[in-house]
C-alpha positions in Angstrom: -25.4 64.9 -109.0 -24.9 67.4 -106.4 -23.8 70.3 -109.4 -20.7 72.7 -108.8 -21.3 75.8 -109.0 -19.7 77.8 -112.4 -18.5 80.7 -110.0 -16.8 78.2 -108.0 -14.7 76.4 -110.0 -14.2 79.4 -112.6 -12.3 81.1 -108.6 -10.9 77.7 -108.6 -9.6 77.3 -111.7 -8.0 80.6 -111.3 -5.2 79.4 -109.3 -3.4 77.3 -112.3 -1.8 80.0 -114.6 -1.6 79.3 -118.3 -4.4 76.5 -117.7 -7.9 77.0 -119.8 -10.6 77.4 -117.9 -13.2 75.6 -120.8 -16.7 75.7 -120.7 -18.1 77.9 -117.9 -21.8 76.9 -118.6 -24.0 76.2 -115.8 -24.6 72.1 -115.3 -23.6 69.1 -113.1 -20.3 68.8 -112.3 -17.7 66.1 -110.4 -18.1 67.3 -107.4 -14.5 67.2 -104.6 -14.6 65.7 -101.7 -14.0 69.0 -100.0 -13.6 71.9 -102.1 -11.4 75.1 -99.4 -12.0 78.3 -99.8 -8.8 78.9 -100.4 -5.7 77.1 -102.5 -1.6 77.4 -103.3 -2.2 74.8 -106.3 -5.2 75.0 -108.7 -6.9 70.7 -107.7 -10.2 70.7 -107.6 -10.6 66.8 -106.8 -7.1 66.6 -104.5 -9.1 65.5 -101.4 -10.9 63.2 -103.6 -7.5 61.7 -105.0 -6.2 61.4 -101.9 -8.8 59.2 -100.5 -8.2 56.4 -103.0 -4.3 55.5 -103.1 -3.8 52.6 -101.3 -0.9 51.6 -98.9 2.5 51.0 -100.4 1.9 53.9 -103.4 2.9 57.3 -102.9 0.7 58.9 -106.1 1.2 63.3 -107.0 -1.6 64.5 -109.4 -0.1 66.0 -113.2 -3.8 66.9 -114.5 -7.5 66.8 -113.9 -10.2 66.2 -116.5 -13.6 66.4 -116.0 -16.6 65.4 -117.8 -19.8 67.9 -116.0 -22.1 66.0 -118.3 -21.4 62.7 -116.9 -20.3 63.7 -113.6 -16.8 61.8 -114.2 -13.3 62.5 -113.9 -9.7 61.4 -114.8 -6.8 61.7 -113.0 -3.5 61.9 -114.4 -0.9 60.7 -111.3 2.3 60.5 -111.2 2.9 56.9 -108.5 5.7 54.9 -107.2 6.0 52.2 -105.1 8.7 49.5 -103.8 10.5 47.2 -106.5 8.9 49.2 -109.6 9.6 52.0 -111.8 7.8 54.9 -111.0 5.2 55.4 -114.1 2.1 58.0 -115.2 -1.4 56.7 -114.9 -4.9 57.8 -115.0 -7.4 57.0 -112.9 -10.9 56.9 -113.0 -13.7 58.1 -110.8 -17.4 58.7 -111.2 -19.7 60.4 -108.4 -22.8 57.8 -109.5 -23.3 57.1 -106.4 -25.4 56.7 -103.3 -23.3 59.4 -102.0 -22.7 61.6 -104.5 -19.6 61.9 -103.7 -16.5 62.1 -106.7 -14.8 58.1 -105.8 -12.1 56.0 -108.1 -13.7 53.6 -110.0 -11.8 50.9 -112.1 -8.4 50.2 -112.4 -5.2 52.5 -113.2 -4.8 52.9 -117.2 -0.6 53.9 -118.2 -0.5 57.4 -119.7 2.9 57.0 -121.4 5.1 54.0 -120.4 8.4 56.1 -120.1 10.8 53.2 -121.7 8.6 53.0 -125.0 9.3 54.7 -128.4 7.6 57.6 -129.0 5.0 55.4 -130.9 4.3 53.6 -128.1 1.4 56.6 -127.1 -0.7 54.6 -124.1 -3.6 57.1 -123.6 -2.0 60.0 -124.7 -5.1 60.1 -127.8 -7.7 59.4 -125.5 -6.7 61.7 -123.2 -5.9 64.8 -126.0 -9.7 63.6 -127.3 -11.2 64.0 -124.2 -9.2 67.8 -123.7 -11.1 69.0 -126.7 -14.2 67.8 -126.2 -16.6 70.9 -125.5 -18.0 71.3 -121.7 -14.8 69.4 -119.8 -12.8 71.1 -118.0 -8.6 70.4 -118.0 -6.5 71.9 -115.3 -2.7 71.1 -114.8 0.4 73.0 -113.7 3.0 73.8 -116.2 6.2 75.5 -115.9 9.2 75.9 -113.5 10.6 78.3 -111.6 13.9 80.1 -112.3 15.9 81.1 -115.7 16.1 77.8 -118.5 19.6 77.3 -117.3 18.4 76.5 -113.3 15.5 74.9 -114.9 18.1 72.2 -117.2 19.5 71.7 -114.0 16.6 71.1 -111.6 14.9 68.7 -114.3 18.3 66.2 -114.6 17.8 66.8 -110.6 14.3 65.4 -110.9 15.6 62.9 -113.4 17.8 61.6 -110.7 15.9 61.9 -107.8 13.1 59.7 -110.2 15.8 56.9 -111.4 16.6 56.4 -108.1 15.8 53.0 -105.8 16.5 53.9 -102.8 15.0 57.4 -102.5 11.8 57.9 -101.0 8.5 57.1 -103.1 6.7 60.4 -102.2 10.4 61.9 -103.4 10.0 59.6 -106.5 6.4 60.4 -107.6 7.0 64.3 -106.9 9.6 64.5 -108.8 8.2 62.6 -111.7 5.2 64.9 -111.7 8.0 68.0 -111.5 9.5 66.6 -114.6 5.5 66.7 -116.3 5.1 70.4 -115.5 8.6 71.7 -117.1 6.8 70.4 -120.6 4.4 72.1 -122.3 1.3 70.1 -123.3 2.6 69.8 -127.3 5.7 68.1 -125.8 3.8 66.1 -123.5 0.4 64.5 -124.7 1.0 65.4 -128.9 4.6 64.4 -129.2 5.0 62.6 -126.6 8.6 63.5 -125.6 9.2 62.4 -121.8 10.5 59.2 -122.9 13.3 60.9 -124.8 14.1 63.8 -122.6 13.8 61.0 -119.2 16.9 59.1 -121.8 18.8 62.8 -122.5 18.6 63.5 -119.3 20.5 60.1 -117.8 23.4 61.4 -119.7 25.9 64.6 -118.6 23.9 67.6 -119.5 25.8 70.6 -119.1 24.8 74.1 -121.1 26.6 75.8 -123.3 24.7 78.3 -125.6 21.7 80.6 -124.2 20.1 82.3 -127.8 17.7 84.5 -126.9 14.1 84.0 -129.6 12.0 87.1 -129.0 11.2 88.3 -125.1 9.8 84.9 -124.2 11.7 82.2 -125.7 15.1 81.1 -125.7 16.6 78.5 -126.9 19.8 76.0 -124.6 22.2 74.2 -126.4 24.3 71.4 -124.1 27.4 70.6 -124.9 28.1 66.7 -126.0 25.4 66.0 -126.4 24.3 69.2 -127.9 21.1 69.2 -127.4 18.7 71.8 -128.0 15.9 72.9 -125.8 13.4 75.8 -126.3 11.8 77.6 -123.2 9.0 79.6 -123.8 7.8 81.8 -120.9 4.2 81.0 -118.8 3.7 83.5 -116.6 6.9 83.9 -114.2 8.1 80.5 -115.4 9.6 78.1 -117.9 8.0 75.6 -120.2 10.1 73.5 -122.6 8.1 74.4 -125.8 10.3 72.1 -128.4 13.2 70.0 -128.5 15.7 68.7 -130.7 18.0 65.5 -128.9 21.3 65.0 -130.1 21.6 61.4 -131.5 23.4 59.9 -127.7 20.3 60.5 -126.4 19.2 57.4 -128.3 22.2 55.6 -126.8 21.1 56.6 -122.9 17.5 54.4 -123.2 19.3 51.4 -121.7 19.9 54.0 -119.0 16.4 54.7 -118.9 15.6 51.6 -118.7 17.6 50.7 -115.5 15.3 53.5 -113.6 
């Protein structure tokens, strides 16, 4: 197995603001199919992911989780296909083959069901455990551009694209991946609030007030229903870090299921 040099890995992760770089000890790591000299996004295994996408499926990366000790990786993807609502999946990759290249193995597993209650956690707990395991490397894009009021509007637009059966598959997969970038790790992996957020975004959503909470946090309250959305600044971007959905969000769940 061909190891990736630690310096190369650290330099690659530098493209991910706010992403933990994890262990920097030497050792074998999953080898990307190619590693460009520079990249606008932090993905280490983009070529391996692109090579593994079957015809008729659109896929966009949500996170990468590399197990350097075993030469394996898990890539979270937002996927879209004809006749099926977009979904979040985990794809498994392995470098232990005669080519010593990271290649997809096994079947996809659902990260979380987007039309299910919060206690239907899919692969969330397994992923959280793997993220915390010493030596593993985790990369994820976090935050959306603009002020929190603009981000609320942008999230509503992204959710509409996810639900739009007439939209291009690439656009629906990209929209779902974009929504995950708007949530911090706690809301996405621990509290499993993305399904509720999608339901809330299906209904009326107009910003009523903005309440600063120090220099790097802002709470946005919407009108009828009065959702409270707290954003935290991450570099030049903002992530949704806490939510308090009004009861009307629960009534919107049938619309969510018709995505």
